matplotlib code that plots the C-alpha trace (Angstrom):
import matplotlib.pyplot as plt

x = [92.7, 91.3, 90.3, 89.0, 85.7, 83.3, 79.7, 77.5, 79.1, 78.1, 76.4, 76.4, 80.2, 81.0, 84.9, 87.1, 86.8, 88.1, 86.6, 89.6, 90.4, 87.3, 87.7, 84.5, 83.9, 81.1, 79.9, 77.0, 75.8, 72.6, 69.7, 70.5, 73.6, 76.2, 78.9, 82.0, 85.1, 88.3, 91.5, 94.9, 98.1, 100.1, 101.8, 100.0, 97.3, 96.4, 93.1, 93.8, 90.0, 86.5, 84.1, 80.4, 78.2, 75.3, 71.8, 72.3, 74.7, 73.0, 71.0, 69.3, 71.7, 74.6, 76.5, 78.3, 80.9, 83.1, 85.7, 87.9, 91.4, 92.2, 96.0, 94.9, 98.5, 99.1, 95.8, 94.5, 91.2, 88.5, 85.0, 83.2, 79.8, 77.7, 80.9, 83.1, 86.2, 85.8, 87.9, 86.0, 85.3, 86.0, 89.6, 92.0, 95.0, 95.2, 97.9, 99.2, 99.7, 103.0, 105.1, 103.6, 102.7, 101.7, 99.4, 97.3, 95.6, 93.1, 91.3, 92.7, 96.4, 94.9, 93.6, 92.8, 94.3, 93.1, 95.6, 95.5, 99.0, 98.9, 100.4, 101.8, 99.8, 101.7, 98.3, 97.8, 94.5, 93.0, 93.7, 90.4, 92.1, 89.4, 88.7, 90.1, 93.6, 94.0, 96.2, 95.7, 98.5, 97.2, 99.5, 99.9, 101.5, 103.8, 104.3, 105.3, 108.3, 109.1, 111.6, 115.0, 114.9, 112.8, 115.9, 114.1, 115.3, 112.1, 110.9, 107.1, 105.9, 104.2, 107.6, 108.8, 106.1, 107.2, 110.6, 108.9, 107.0, 109.8, 109.8, 105.6, 105.8, 108.8, 106.0, 103.4, 101.0, 98.5, 96.7, 97.7, 95.5, 96.5, 94.9, 93.6, 96.2, 93.4, 94.0, 93.3, 94.3, 97.1, 95.7, 92.2, 90.5, 90.6, 87.3, 86.1, 86.1, 89.5, 91.5, 94.6, 96.4, 98.7, 102.6, 101.7, 99.9, 100.2, 98.7, 95.7, 95.2, 95.6, 97.5, 95.6, 98.0, 95.7, 93.5, 89.9, 87.8, 86.8, 88.8, 89.1, 88.5, 89.6, 92.9, 96.0, 98.1, 100.6, 102.7, 103.0, 105.0, 108.5, 108.2, 106.0, 104.0, 101.5, 99.1, 101.8, 103.8, 100.6, 100.0, 103.5, 103.2, 99.5, 101.4, 104.1, 101.9, 100.1, 103.3, 104.0, 100.9, 99.5, 96.5, 96.0, 92.8, 92.1, 90.5, 87.8, 85.9, 83.2, 81.7, 78.2, 76.0, 78.5, 76.6, 75.5, 76.5, 80.0, 80.5, 79.8, 81.6, 84.6, 85.1, 84.5, 87.4, 89.6, 88.8, 89.3, 92.1, 93.9, 93.3, 92.6, 91.5, 89.1, 87.8, 87.6, 84.7, 82.9, 79.2, 77.7, 76.1, 77.8, 75.2, 76.4, 73.4, 74.1, 77.5, 77.1, 74.5, 76.2, 77.0, 80.2, 81.5, 81.1, 84.7, 86.0, 86.2, 84.2, 84.8, 82.8, 81.9, 78.4, 76.2, 72.2, 72.6, 68.9, 68.8, 71.4, 70.9, 68.3, 68.4, 69.7, 72.4, 75.8, 78.0, 80.4, 82.7, 82.7, 83.3, 81.4, 83.8, 82.6, 85.1, 84.7, 86.3, 84.3, 87.1, 89.6, 87.5, 87.0, 90.8, 92.3, 89.8, 90.8, 94.3, 94.3, 92.3, 88.5, 86.0, 83.5, 85.3, 85.3, 81.6, 83.1, 86.4, 85.5, 82.6, 85.3, 87.5, 85.3, 83.1, 83.0, 79.7, 78.8, 77.8, 80.7, 84.0, 85.0, 88.2, 90.3, 92.4, 93.4, 94.9, 94.3, 94.7, 92.2, 93.7, 96.6, 99.3, 99.4, 102.7, 100.9, 98.0, 100.5, 102.2, 99.3, 96.6, 95.4, 95.6, 98.6, 97.5, 99.0, 100.8, 98.0, 97.5, 93.8, 94.5, 94.3, 90.8, 91.0, 91.0, 88.7, 89.3, 88.1, 91.6, 90.8, 94.4, 96.6, 100.5, 101.1, 102.4, 104.4, 103.0, 105.1, 108.5, 110.4, 113.5, 112.4, 113.4, 109.9, 108.0, 109.3, 109.2, 105.1, 104.6, 106.5, 104.6, 101.4, 102.2, 102.8, 99.2, 97.7, 99.1, 98.5, 94.7, 94.3, 96.3, 94.6, 91.1, 88.7, 88.4, 90.6, 93.8, 94.8, 98.1, 98.2, 101.9, 104.6, 102.9, 104.9, 108.2, 106.7, 105.9, 105.0, 103.5, 104.0, 100.6, 98.8, 96.1, 94.9, 98.1, 95.8, 97.8, 101.3, 103.4, 106.7, 108.6, 105.5, 103.1, 105.8, 106.7, 110.3, 111.8, 113.5, 116.8, 116.6, 116.7, 113.5, 111.7, 113.5, 112.0, 108.5, 109.1, 110.2, 107.5, 104.9, 106.4, 106.3, 102.7, 101.7, 103.9, 101.8, 98.6, 99.2, 100.3, 97.4, 93.6, 92.3, 92.7, 91.0, 88.1, 85.7, 82.7, 82.3, 82.7, 79.2, 80.5, 78.6, 79.7, 77.9, 80.2, 79.8, 83.4, 83.2, 83.6, 82.4, 84.5, 85.4, 84.9, 85.7, 87.1, 88.6, 89.5, 87.2, 87.7, 84.9, 83.2, 83.9, 84.0, 82.4, 81.9, 82.3, 85.8, 87.5, 89.9, 91.1, 89.8, 90.8, 89.6, 90.1, 89.9, 89.4, 91.3, 88.9, 87.0, 89.7, 92.5, 95.0, 96.6, 94.4, 94.9, 94.6, 94.7, 94.9, 94.4, 95.4, 95.0, 95.0, 98.0, 98.0, 99.0, 95.9, 95.3, 93.1, 92.2, 93.9, 91.2, 92.1, 93.4, 92.9, 94.9, 98.7, 98.4, 100.3, 100.0, 103.3, 104.0, 103.7, 103.9, 104.3, 104.0, 106.0, 109.1, 110.8, 112.5, 111.5, 107.7, 107.3, 109.4, 111.1, 109.1, 110.2, 111.6, 108.5, 108.6, 105.6, 104.0, 104.5, 101.4, 98.7, 95.9, 96.1, 98.3, 99.6, 99.3, 101.7, 100.1, 99.0, 100.5, 98.9, 100.1, 99.5, 99.4, 99.1, 98.3, 100.6, 102.5, 105.3, 107.8, 110.1, 107.8]
y = [50.3, 53.3, 52.2, 55.2, 55.6, 57.6, 58.8, 61.8, 65.1, 68.5, 70.9, 74.2, 75.2, 74.5, 73.9, 71.7, 72.2, 70.1, 68.9, 66.8, 64.1, 64.4, 66.1, 67.1, 67.9, 69.9, 71.1, 72.6, 70.2, 71.5, 69.5, 66.2, 65.4, 62.4, 63.7, 62.0, 63.1, 62.3, 62.3, 62.3, 61.6, 65.0, 66.0, 63.4, 63.6, 60.0, 59.5, 57.5, 57.0, 58.0, 58.5, 58.5, 61.2, 58.8, 59.5, 60.1, 62.7, 64.9, 67.9, 69.9, 71.3, 70.6, 67.7, 67.0, 63.6, 63.2, 61.0, 60.2, 60.3, 61.5, 62.8, 65.8, 67.1, 64.0, 64.4, 66.8, 66.5, 67.5, 66.7, 64.7, 66.1, 64.7, 63.2, 66.3, 66.6, 70.1, 72.2, 72.8, 76.6, 76.8, 75.5, 77.0, 76.5, 75.0, 72.9, 72.6, 76.1, 76.8, 78.4, 81.5, 80.6, 77.1, 75.9, 73.0, 71.1, 68.9, 69.9, 67.3, 68.4, 70.7, 69.8, 71.7, 71.3, 72.0, 74.0, 73.8, 75.3, 77.1, 80.8, 83.0, 86.3, 87.7, 89.8, 91.2, 92.6, 94.6, 98.2, 99.8, 103.2, 105.6, 106.5, 110.1, 108.9, 106.8, 107.2, 104.3, 102.7, 100.3, 97.9, 94.4, 91.8, 90.6, 93.8, 95.8, 94.2, 91.8, 94.1, 94.1, 97.8, 96.8, 95.3, 92.8, 89.6, 87.9, 89.9, 89.3, 88.1, 88.6, 88.2, 90.9, 93.0, 92.7, 94.0, 97.3, 97.8, 100.3, 102.2, 102.7, 103.7, 106.2, 107.6, 108.0, 105.0, 104.0, 101.4, 98.8, 97.5, 94.5, 93.3, 89.7, 87.9, 84.8, 81.7, 82.1, 80.9, 82.8, 81.8, 82.0, 80.5, 82.6, 83.7, 84.1, 87.8, 87.7, 86.5, 88.7, 87.2, 89.5, 88.9, 86.7, 83.4, 79.8, 76.8, 79.2, 80.9, 84.5, 85.7, 87.0, 89.2, 91.3, 88.1, 88.8, 86.4, 82.9, 81.8, 80.2, 82.8, 81.5, 80.7, 83.0, 82.2, 80.1, 81.7, 84.9, 83.1, 82.7, 80.1, 77.9, 78.7, 80.9, 80.7, 81.5, 84.2, 86.4, 86.0, 87.1, 90.0, 90.8, 91.0, 93.1, 95.6, 96.0, 96.4, 99.4, 101.1, 99.9, 98.0, 95.7, 95.7, 92.9, 93.2, 90.7, 90.5, 88.2, 87.2, 87.4, 84.6, 83.8, 82.7, 85.7, 83.2, 82.6, 86.0, 86.5, 83.4, 84.6, 87.7, 86.6, 84.0, 86.4, 88.6, 86.0, 83.6, 86.5, 89.8, 92.0, 95.5, 95.7, 94.6, 96.4, 94.3, 94.9, 96.7, 94.2, 91.4, 91.5, 91.8, 95.0, 95.7, 92.3, 92.8, 96.2, 94.8, 91.5, 91.4, 89.7, 91.4, 94.9, 95.2, 95.3, 98.1, 97.6, 99.5, 99.2, 101.5, 103.0, 101.6, 101.8, 103.6, 104.2, 100.6, 100.5, 103.5, 105.6, 108.9, 110.5, 107.6, 108.6, 105.4, 105.7, 103.6, 104.5, 101.1, 101.9, 103.9, 105.2, 104.4, 105.1, 107.3, 110.2, 112.3, 111.2, 112.5, 115.9, 116.1, 115.3, 117.5, 120.6, 119.7, 120.2, 123.4, 122.0, 124.9, 124.7, 122.5, 124.6, 123.5, 119.7, 119.8, 121.9, 119.8, 116.8, 117.9, 118.9, 116.1, 114.0, 112.4, 111.2, 107.7, 106.7, 107.6, 108.5, 107.2, 109.6, 109.2, 110.5, 107.2, 103.2, 100.3, 100.4, 103.3, 105.9, 105.9, 109.3, 110.1, 108.6, 110.9, 114.0, 112.3, 110.9, 112.2, 108.8, 105.0, 102.8, 99.4, 97.7, 95.4, 94.0, 92.6, 94.0, 96.6, 99.2, 98.5, 97.3, 99.7, 102.7, 105.9, 108.2, 108.7, 112.8, 113.2, 115.7, 115.1, 119.0, 119.0, 116.0, 112.3, 110.1, 110.8, 113.6, 115.1, 118.5, 120.3, 123.0, 120.1, 118.1, 120.5, 121.4, 117.8, 117.4, 120.3, 118.7, 115.6, 117.8, 119.6, 116.3, 115.0, 117.6, 117.8, 114.5, 114.4, 117.7, 116.3, 115.7, 111.9, 108.9, 110.0, 106.9, 106.5, 104.1, 102.2, 103.9, 107.2, 108.7, 108.0, 108.7, 105.1, 104.8, 102.0, 103.6, 104.9, 101.5, 101.8, 98.3, 96.1, 93.0, 90.5, 92.1, 90.2, 92.1, 95.7, 97.2, 96.2, 96.4, 99.1, 100.6, 102.0, 104.9, 106.3, 109.4, 112.7, 114.0, 111.0, 111.3, 114.9, 113.8, 111.1, 113.5, 116.0, 113.1, 112.4, 116.0, 116.4, 113.7, 114.9, 118.1, 116.5, 114.8, 117.9, 119.8, 119.1, 121.0, 117.8, 114.9, 115.9, 113.3, 115.0, 117.3, 121.1, 123.2, 126.6, 128.3, 130.3, 127.8, 128.9, 132.6, 133.1, 135.8, 133.7, 130.1, 127.0, 126.8, 129.4, 130.1, 133.0, 134.8, 138.4, 139.2, 138.1, 135.8, 135.7, 132.7, 132.7, 129.7, 130.8, 128.1, 130.0, 130.2, 127.9, 129.5, 129.4, 130.1, 127.8, 129.0, 126.6, 128.7, 128.0, 128.9, 126.1, 123.6, 125.1, 126.0, 128.4, 129.6, 128.1, 129.0, 126.7, 128.7, 126.7, 127.9, 125.5, 128.9, 128.7, 132.7, 134.5, 134.9, 137.4, 136.3, 138.2, 137.6, 137.5, 139.7, 137.8, 138.0, 140.3, 140.7, 137.5, 137.9, 135.3, 133.3, 130.4, 127.1, 125.1, 126.2, 123.0, 125.7, 124.7, 121.7, 120.9, 121.2, 123.0, 122.6, 124.8, 124.1, 125.2, 128.7, 129.4, 130.3, 133.5, 136.1, 137.9, 141.2, 142.2, 141.0, 142.1, 140.3, 137.1, 136.5, 132.9, 131.5, 129.3, 125.8, 126.6, 125.5, 127.7, 126.9, 130.0, 130.1, 132.8, 133.4, 136.2, 138.1, 137.6, 140.3, 143.1]
z = [94.3, 95.8, 99.1, 100.8, 102.8, 100.3, 101.5, 100.8, 101.5, 102.6, 99.7, 102.0, 100.7, 96.7, 96.1, 98.3, 102.0, 104.6, 108.3, 110.4, 107.9, 105.8, 102.3, 101.0, 97.0, 96.0, 92.7, 90.9, 88.3, 86.3, 84.7, 86.5, 84.5, 85.2, 87.2, 88.3, 90.7, 88.6, 90.7, 89.4, 91.0, 92.0, 88.6, 86.7, 83.9, 84.2, 86.0, 89.1, 90.2, 88.5, 91.7, 90.4, 92.5, 93.5, 93.7, 97.7, 97.1, 94.5, 96.7, 94.4, 91.1, 94.4, 94.1, 97.4, 97.8, 101.0, 100.8, 104.8, 104.8, 101.8, 101.6, 99.3, 99.2, 96.7, 94.3, 92.0, 90.4, 87.8, 86.9, 84.4, 83.6, 81.0, 79.4, 79.4, 81.3, 83.3, 86.2, 89.0, 89.2, 92.6, 92.7, 95.2, 92.4, 89.1, 88.4, 84.1, 83.3, 85.6, 82.5, 80.9, 77.5, 77.8, 75.3, 76.7, 73.9, 76.2, 79.3, 81.3, 81.1, 83.7, 87.0, 90.3, 93.3, 96.9, 99.2, 102.9, 103.9, 106.8, 106.5, 108.9, 108.6, 111.3, 112.9, 109.3, 108.5, 105.5, 106.2, 105.8, 104.6, 104.0, 100.6, 101.0, 102.4, 98.8, 95.9, 93.6, 91.4, 88.4, 87.0, 85.2, 87.3, 84.5, 82.4, 85.4, 85.7, 83.1, 81.4, 82.0, 82.8, 85.9, 87.9, 89.3, 90.2, 89.8, 86.5, 85.7, 88.9, 92.5, 94.2, 91.3, 92.3, 95.8, 95.2, 94.0, 97.3, 98.2, 95.0, 95.2, 99.0, 97.7, 95.1, 98.0, 96.8, 99.2, 97.2, 94.3, 91.9, 90.1, 86.6, 86.6, 88.8, 88.8, 86.3, 82.9, 79.6, 77.4, 74.3, 72.9, 69.8, 66.5, 65.9, 61.7, 62.4, 63.0, 60.1, 60.8, 63.4, 65.9, 66.6, 69.4, 68.3, 69.0, 66.9, 65.6, 68.8, 70.1, 72.9, 76.0, 77.7, 79.8, 81.4, 80.4, 79.8, 81.0, 84.1, 87.2, 89.5, 92.8, 91.7, 91.9, 88.4, 88.7, 86.0, 88.1, 90.5, 90.4, 93.7, 91.9, 94.8, 93.7, 96.6, 99.2, 97.1, 96.7, 100.3, 101.0, 98.5, 100.3, 103.6, 102.9, 100.6, 104.2, 106.1, 104.4, 104.4, 100.9, 100.1, 97.6, 95.1, 92.5, 89.5, 88.5, 84.9, 85.3, 82.0, 81.3, 82.6, 85.6, 88.5, 91.1, 94.1, 92.5, 92.5, 95.5, 96.8, 95.1, 96.3, 99.9, 99.4, 98.3, 101.1, 104.1, 102.2, 100.9, 103.0, 99.7, 100.7, 97.8, 94.0, 90.8, 89.2, 85.9, 85.9, 83.1, 84.7, 88.1, 91.0, 92.3, 94.9, 95.8, 96.7, 98.5, 100.8, 102.0, 105.5, 104.8, 102.6, 104.9, 105.2, 101.6, 98.8, 95.7, 92.6, 89.4, 86.5, 88.6, 91.3, 91.8, 95.1, 94.9, 95.9, 98.4, 100.4, 101.9, 100.0, 103.4, 104.0, 104.9, 105.2, 108.2, 106.1, 102.3, 100.6, 96.9, 94.1, 90.8, 88.3, 84.7, 82.0, 82.5, 84.5, 82.0, 78.8, 80.5, 81.4, 78.4, 76.0, 78.5, 78.4, 74.4, 74.8, 73.4, 73.7, 76.8, 78.7, 82.1, 83.6, 83.0, 84.5, 87.6, 88.4, 88.2, 90.0, 92.9, 92.8, 96.0, 96.7, 100.5, 99.4, 97.2, 96.3, 92.7, 91.1, 88.7, 86.2, 82.9, 81.6, 82.2, 80.3, 77.8, 75.6, 75.4, 78.0, 79.3, 77.3, 74.2, 74.7, 74.1, 71.5, 69.2, 67.3, 66.3, 67.5, 65.8, 66.7, 63.4, 65.5, 66.4, 63.1, 62.9, 60.4, 63.2, 63.4, 66.9, 69.9, 70.2, 68.2, 70.9, 72.5, 72.9, 72.4, 70.9, 69.0, 68.9, 65.7, 65.1, 65.4, 67.8, 69.3, 68.5, 68.7, 68.5, 71.8, 72.2, 71.2, 73.8, 76.2, 75.8, 75.9, 79.4, 80.8, 79.3, 81.6, 84.2, 84.0, 83.4, 86.8, 88.4, 87.8, 88.7, 92.3, 92.9, 92.5, 95.3, 94.6, 94.5, 92.3, 90.2, 88.4, 85.5, 86.4, 83.8, 83.1, 86.1, 84.0, 80.4, 79.5, 75.9, 73.6, 70.2, 69.7, 70.2, 72.6, 72.7, 73.8, 75.1, 72.9, 73.1, 75.6, 74.5, 75.1, 73.7, 76.6, 79.5, 81.7, 80.3, 83.2, 81.7, 83.3, 80.9, 83.0, 81.3, 82.8, 86.3, 86.4, 85.6, 88.6, 90.8, 90.0, 90.5, 94.1, 94.8, 93.8, 96.3, 99.0, 98.3, 98.2, 101.4, 103.5, 102.4, 103.7, 101.2, 99.0, 99.2, 101.7, 102.8, 102.0, 98.8, 98.9, 99.1, 97.6, 100.1, 103.3, 105.9, 108.6, 107.9, 107.6, 105.1, 101.9, 100.7, 101.2, 97.3, 94.8, 91.0, 89.9, 86.1, 85.3, 88.4, 91.6, 93.0, 89.3, 87.6, 83.4, 81.7, 78.7, 76.0, 74.4, 77.9, 78.9, 82.2, 85.4, 89.2, 92.3, 96.0, 98.5, 101.9, 104.9, 107.3, 106.2, 106.9, 109.4, 106.8, 104.6, 101.9, 98.3, 94.7, 91.9, 88.7, 85.4, 81.9, 79.2, 76.2, 74.2, 75.2, 78.3, 80.7, 83.5, 86.3, 89.4, 92.9, 95.6, 98.5, 101.5, 105.3, 107.6, 106.4, 104.0, 100.8, 97.6, 96.8, 94.6, 95.7, 92.1, 88.4, 85.8, 83.5, 85.4, 84.2, 87.2, 90.8, 89.5, 93.6, 95.5, 98.4, 102.1, 103.0, 99.0, 97.4, 96.0, 96.8, 93.8, 92.9, 91.9, 94.7, 92.6, 89.5, 88.3, 85.0, 84.0, 81.0, 78.0, 79.4, 82.8, 86.2, 89.2, 92.8, 95.3, 98.9, 101.4, 104.0, 106.2, 104.5, 107.6, 105.8, 105.9]

ax = plt.figure().add_subplot(projection="3d")
ax.plot(x, y, z, "-o")
ax.set_aspect("equal")
plt.show()
């Protein structure tokens, strides 16, 4: 017999809350429908008690019930609304999906659980790193370590990612973004328009590997836990990331018609309960203005495709702490088109590399989960999604890629060398941009999805990161490390404010300038694919830096601006070098010709002005 005292609850906070011995259940119920609280003994699918919400427990559309003395650790719960069993959208934990790929036939097989266990944060707080100090790494919890090549003890889990923190730190990462970590169904119903089933299917349902769609947004995914305690394991991951100076950004996809109050409450909950540093949210249907202005969210980073800045800030307002970041494919499209040698791209590319708004940051990337990996972008002309069972109709047809003469993997040494050079070029264009550079997990080691640009339904080696030990892939990884180290050490990249391209301090040259065959004259004709970008050291208090881009298939000659005093130009990096593209400090060779520089095809050079101590 259920003999705990039951009375009207507090409607102020949705979900399950605790006040001493009182446990409060509050849920939104539209149109005055009948609603009952269903209680189950922990681990059981049998209903032990059904407790109707009486009239005095109804506060508008919020129904609230308080139970005194309920041992909440021993119970799980659902609601029955208008005769239908539903999970609490505010549930802190969902039971019934502890094993990845579980097929749940009936909704009552899933139950919500309240978790009030104390966690020792050991003084941890969100890091609040300035965007200009951030380098973002984006990956999928399961796919990052699921493959045996990852070498972790707990593959495909939060614990597995924790094992890889030393790797991320050694790479030079300061932000980790994870695709959905909240509780979602791994299988979804087949629609009438999708008759061809992919490889991964169960009882007529399709694999949802990525995790986008309807979900329990407050509950960490149980099957991503190696310990069986996803709440604690995820908190341990956050705490360890912070100890190593790495922020955690979580991606949330809120379907249209998701209540704005739920979205706001959800982000606030993850911020307070899990100490996350930021969120990446979809643009459509999300109250971005509300999120940006909410006082309780003022310390969390928010990334999205675009923001209505005119409704968030006054035109002349410059936030002390930039929290917002634009996150879209514009940079990707411009860089990939320039990389493969498209015409009329110089204005777009130089603008993308320089762009650095005062009111928001920009996230710059050349690959993401939705499209080709970086390796596939230089190996395939067209998508190859046959494994998805959609006759290659799914996924975008616009990849801005190039195979350079042969589709897919190659054994031709010269072609392989060209592709590797293009990978180095792509990485350098991202890492020398003024925004937040973002790396898609696995790109730094040449990971391929064999031309599949939409692996949302693939839970196998196609979607999992392959931790390659090939020499060429190790060389690429070392290049990325060196490039990130160079970016961190050079104040001309990752500035707080955008370059003005003017001599505002009367130094004799603008803070940033473009150059072509003649110094101080950029050549932006549609047929040109080369440009030199000069970062004036007199504006940054460091050595002057000159980055020369040539995406032509032929050698190009560019002018070298005259340096002040006895300084001469030396080579800091050359993407034409397969190994050690960055020269060691003190070993950078000086150019013999200090008037012009000859740039090989599809090559980026980084030059620096410094005194020649041998003179």
